[in-house]
C-alpha positions as CSV (number, residue, x, y, z in Angstrom):
1,X,-7.4,24.2,-18.8
2,X,-5.3,22.1,-16.5
3,X,-5.6,18.3,-16.5
4,X,-7.4,17.3,-13.2
5,X,-5.7,14.2,-12.7
6,X,-1.9,12.7,-12.6
7,X,0.4,9.5,-12.4
8,X,2.8,9.0,-10.0
9,X,6.1,9.1,-12.7
10,X,8.4,8.9,-9.4
11,X,9.6,5.2,-7.7
12,X,7.7,6.9,-4.1
13,X,6.4,10.4,-3.9
14,X,6.1,12.0,-0.5
15,X,2.3,13.0,0.0
16,X,2.7,16.4,2.6
17,X,0.3,17.5,5.3
18,X,1.1,21.3,4.1
19,X,2.7,23.1,1.3
20,X,6.6,22.9,2.2
21,X,9.3,20.3,1.4
22,X,9.7,20.5,5.1
23,X,6.2,19.8,6.5
24,X,5.3,17.0,7.6
25,X,5.4,13.5,5.7
26,X,1.3,12.1,5.5
27,X,1.3,9.3,3.2
28,X,3.2,8.2,-0.4
29,X,2.4,7.9,-4.0
30,X,4.1,4.5,-5.5
31,X,4.5,4.4,-9.2
32,X,1.7,4.2,-11.4
33,X,-0.8,5.4,-8.7
34,X,-3.1,7.7,-10.0
35,X,-4.6,10.9,-8.3
36,X,-7.0,14.2,-8.8
37,X,-5.7,17.8,-8.9
38,X,-8.1,19.5,-6.4
39,X,-6.1,22.6,-6.1
40,X,-2.9,24.4,-7.4
41,X,-0.4,26.4,-5.2
42,X,2.0,28.2,-7.6
43,X,4.2,25.9,-9.7
44,X,5.6,24.3,-6.7
45,X,2.8,22.6,-5.0
46,X,-0.4,20.9,-5.7
47,X,-3.3,19.4,-3.6
48,X,-4.1,16.4,-4.5
49,X,-7.0,13.6,-3.6
50,X,-5.8,9.9,-4.3
51,X,-7.9,7.7,-6.0
52,X,-7.1,4.2,-4.4
53,X,-8.1,5.6,-1.1
54,X,-9.4,9.2,-1.3
55,X,-6.3,10.7,0.8
56,X,-5.6,14.2,0.7
57,X,-2.8,16.3,0.7
58,X,0.2,18.4,-0.8
59,X,2.5,17.0,-3.5
60,X,5.3,18.6,-6.2
61,X,3.5,18.7,-9.4
62,X,6.5,17.7,-11.3
63,X,6.2,14.1,-10.0
64,X,3.5,13.7,-11.9
65,X,2.4,12.5,-15.3
66,X,-0.7,14.9,-15.7
67,X,-3.1,13.4,-17.8
68,X,-7.3,14.5,-18.7
69,X,-10.2,13.0,-17.6
70,X,-11.2,10.6,-21.0
71,X,-8.1,8.8,-20.0
72,X,-8.9,8.2,-16.3
73,X,-10.1,4.5,-17.0
74,X,-7.5,3.4,-18.6
75,X,-4.3,4.3,-16.3
76,X,-6.6,3.7,-12.6
77,X,-7.7,0.4,-13.5
78,X,-4.4,-0.9,-13.8
79,X,-4.4,-4.9,-13.0
80,X,-1.0,-5.8,-12.1
81,X,1.3,-4.7,-9.1
82,X,4.9,-5.0,-8.4
83,X,6.0,-7.8,-6.3
84,X,10.0,-7.5,-5.9
85,X,11.6,-5.5,-3.7
86,X,12.8,-3.1,-5.8
87,X,13.0,-3.9,-9.7
88,X,13.9,-1.5,-12.5
89,X,11.2,-0.5,-15.3
90,X,13.7,0.0,-18.6
91,X,13.3,2.0,-21.4
92,X,15.7,3.5,-24.2
93,X,18.5,5.4,-22.4
94,X,16.9,5.0,-19.0
95,X,16.3,2.8,-16.0
96,X,13.8,4.0,-12.9
97,X,13.5,1.5,-9.9
98,X,10.4,1.3,-8.5
99,X,9.1,-0.5,-5.5
100,X,6.9,-3.3,-4.0
101,X,3.4,-3.0,-4.0
102,X,3.2,-0.4,-7.1
103,X,0.9,-0.3,-9.7
104,X,1.5,-1.4,-13.5
105,X,-1.0,0.4,-15.5
106,X,-1.3,-1.4,-19.2
107,X,0.6,-3.9,-18.2
108,X,0.7,-6.7,-20.8
109,X,3.2,-9.2,-18.9
110,X,6.2,-7.5,-20.8
111,X,5.7,-3.5,-21.1
112,X,4.0,-0.8,-20.0
113,X,3.0,1.6,-22.8
114,X,2.5,5.2,-20.7
115,X,2.5,8.6,-22.2
116,X,5.8,9.5,-21.1
117,X,7.7,6.0,-22.5
118,X,7.5,2.9,-23.2
119,X,8.4,0.6,-20.8
120,X,9.6,-3.1,-19.8
121,X,9.3,-4.4,-16.4
122,X,10.9,-8.0,-15.9
123,X,10.4,-8.9,-12.0
124,X,7.8,-10.9,-10.7
125,X,3.8,-9.1,-10.6
126,X,0.7,-10.2,-9.4
127,X,-1.9,-10.5,-12.0
128,X,-5.8,-8.9,-10.3
129,X,-8.3,-11.0,-12.9
130,X,-10.6,-13.6,-11.9
131,X,-12.3,-14.8,-8.5
132,X,-9.4,-17.1,-6.5
133,X,-9.2,-17.6,-2.6
134,X,-6.4,-14.8,-1.8
135,X,-5.3,-15.5,1.8
136,X,-1.8,-17.2,0.9
137,X,-0.6,-14.9,-1.6
138,X,-1.5,-12.1,0.9
139,X,0.2,-13.8,3.4
140,X,2.8,-14.4,1.4
141,X,3.6,-10.6,0.5
142,X,3.4,-9.6,3.8
143,X,6.2,-11.4,5.0
144,X,8.3,-10.0,2.6
145,X,8.4,-6.6,4.5
146,X,10.0,-8.2,7.2
147,X,12.3,-5.9,9.4
148,X,11.4,-3.0,6.2
149,X,12.3,-0.2,8.6
150,X,8.9,1.9,10.8
151,X,8.4,5.3,8.7
152,X,5.5,8.1,9.7
153,X,3.7,8.4,6.4
154,X,5.7,5.7,4.1
155,X,4.0,2.4,1.7
156,X,7.1,1.5,1.2
157,X,9.5,-1.5,1.6
158,X,12.0,1.2,2.6
159,X,9.7,2.6,5.1
160,X,6.7,1.7,6.1
161,X,4.0,2.8,8.9
162,X,1.2,0.5,10.3
163,X,-1.7,1.5,8.2
164,X,0.3,1.8,5.1
165,X,2.1,-1.3,5.3
166,X,-1.6,-3.2,5.9
167,X,-3.0,-1.0,2.9
168,X,-0.5,-1.6,0.7
169,X,0.1,-5.3,1.5
170,X,-3.9,-5.7,0.6
171,X,-4.0,-3.6,-2.1
172,X,-1.5,-6.7,-3.9
173,X,-4.6,-9.1,-3.9
174,X,-6.9,-6.5,-5.7
175,X,-8.6,-5.0,-2.3
176,X,-8.7,-1.3,-1.7
177,X,-8.5,0.0,1.9
178,X,-8.7,3.4,3.7
179,X,-4.7,5.0,4.4
180,X,-5.5,5.7,7.8
181,X,-5.8,3.2,11.4
182,X,-9.4,4.9,12.6
183,X,-10.8,4.6,8.9
184,X,-9.6,0.9,8.5
185,X,-11.1,-0.1,11.5
186,X,-14.6,0.5,10.3
187,X,-13.7,-2.1,7.7
188,X,-15.0,-5.8,7.6
189,X,-17.2,-7.7,10.6
190,X,-15.7,-8.4,13.9
191,X,-14.2,-11.5,15.5
192,X,-15.3,-12.4,18.9
193,X,-12.8,-14.3,20.4
194,X,-8.9,-14.5,19.8
195,X,-9.5,-18.3,19.5
196,X,-11.7,-17.6,16.5
197,X,-9.0,-15.5,14.6
198,X,-8.3,-16.7,11.3
199,X,-4.9,-15.7,9.3
200,X,-5.1,-12.8,7.3
201,X,-8.0,-10.9,9.8
202,X,-6.7,-7.5,11.0
203,X,-6.2,-6.7,14.7
204,X,-6.4,-3.2,15.9
205,X,-5.0,-1.6,19.2
206,X,-5.7,1.4,21.3
207,X,-3.4,4.0,23.4
208,X,-4.3,5.1,26.9
209,X,-7.2,7.4,25.9
210,X,-8.9,4.2,24.3
211,X,-8.4,6.0,20.4
212,X,-7.1,3.2,17.6
213,X,-3.8,3.9,16.8
214,X,-2.0,0.5,15.9
215,X,-3.3,-2.1,13.1
216,X,-1.2,-5.5,12.1
217,X,-1.9,-9.1,9.8
218,X,-3.0,-11.7,11.7
219,X,-0.9,-15.6,11.0
220,X,-1.7,-18.6,12.3
221,X,-0.8,-19.7,15.5
222,X,-1.4,-15.7,17.5
223,X,1.3,-14.2,15.7
224,X,0.8,-10.7,14.0
225,X,2.8,-9.2,11.4
226,X,2.9,-5.3,12.1
227,X,5.3,-2.0,12.2
228,X,6.6,-1.0,14.9
229,X,9.9,0.2,14.7
230,X,10.1,-2.1,11.9
231,X,7.6,-4.5,9.5
232,X,8.0,-7.6,12.4
233,X,6.4,-10.8,13.3
234,X,5.1,-11.1,17.7
235,X,3.0,-12.9,19.5
236,X,-0.4,-11.8,20.4
237,X,-3.2,-13.2,23.1
238,X,-6.6,-11.7,24.5
239,X,-4.0,-8.8,26.1
240,X,-2.3,-8.1,23.1
241,X,0.9,-7.6,21.3
242,X,4.0,-9.4,23.4
243,X,7.4,-8.4,22.4
244,X,9.8,-10.8,24.0
245,X,12.8,-8.3,23.4
246,X,11.7,-6.3,25.8
247,X,9.3,-8.6,27.7
248,X,6.4,-7.0,27.9
249,X,3.7,-6.0,26.2
250,X,3.5,-3.1,24.1
251,X,0.3,-2.8,22.0
252,X,-3.5,-3.4,23.9
253,X,-5.7,-5.2,22.1
254,X,-8.7,-3.4,21.0
255,X,-10.7,-5.5,18.2
256,X,-10.3,-8.1,15.1
257,X,-11.5,-7.5,12.0
258,X,-12.0,-9.9,9.3
259,X,-12.6,-8.4,5.4
260,X,-14.4,-10.5,3.1
261,X,-11.3,-11.3,0.8
262,X,-11.9,-15.0,0.2
263,X,-13.7,-14.7,-3.2
264,X,-12.4,-11.3,-5.5
265,X,-9.7,-11.2,-7.9
266,X,-7.9,-14.3,-9.5
267,X,-4.5,-14.0,-8.3
268,X,-1.6,-15.1,-10.8
269,X,1.9,-14.6,-10.2
270,X,3.9,-13.5,-13.5
271,X,7.3,-13.1,-14.2
272,X,8.0,-10.7,-17.0
273,X,10.2,-11.3,-19.6
274,X,14.2,-9.8,-19.4
275,X,14.5,-6.9,-21.5
């Protein structure tokens, strides 16, 4: 019987709408993230369900390390997240670059003992342990993505879309969000007035048909971080996002939601030891 689960063992793996390299990329797996295998199509493609958000798509099985259900808990419960823009994990004879937001399974602050190798990581990471206020950490991480280029389906600092940006930033403080904007808007409690917005709130925007199609992370003083062309910082008021470069509103505000992130996992920023 073939293994039912897998862990991403490359820097970033594309998830496709259909089983073809020419197909639209709908999301990505980052190093250390896990998925359940739902279907196999020959030796070239598998249909997976991403464990942290339930997203389903096709991917290349060569980019996963497969494991059995009995090992699921120890690999899925990774409580360290990489915070360097890019940093290599190193093993004997190899160095694998991993990106910000990647999971570090079985990480002890220096090494990861994985079935496909023992790796050392010396970059900045975040450890999720005890209850702690996480807003400041959330905003600092969100700002590290500034100027990352927009990429449909992307979840990395080298290409990211609006909902992928929000999802991976919240992942780094231990908060799991759905992958797509239309599902993210269902999370949290509505904020009635723009004047009541707090840093860390999520603002959602609608298109001409009234459908939710964009999301961003609020900062203080009516400013928002969002991925549009690139991750950018713009002013926001009751009408929406105003782009000073083109001198017009580019996104029409629909609703602002507040997530319960004040209490959750303790955030301890750590530097690994040099290899």
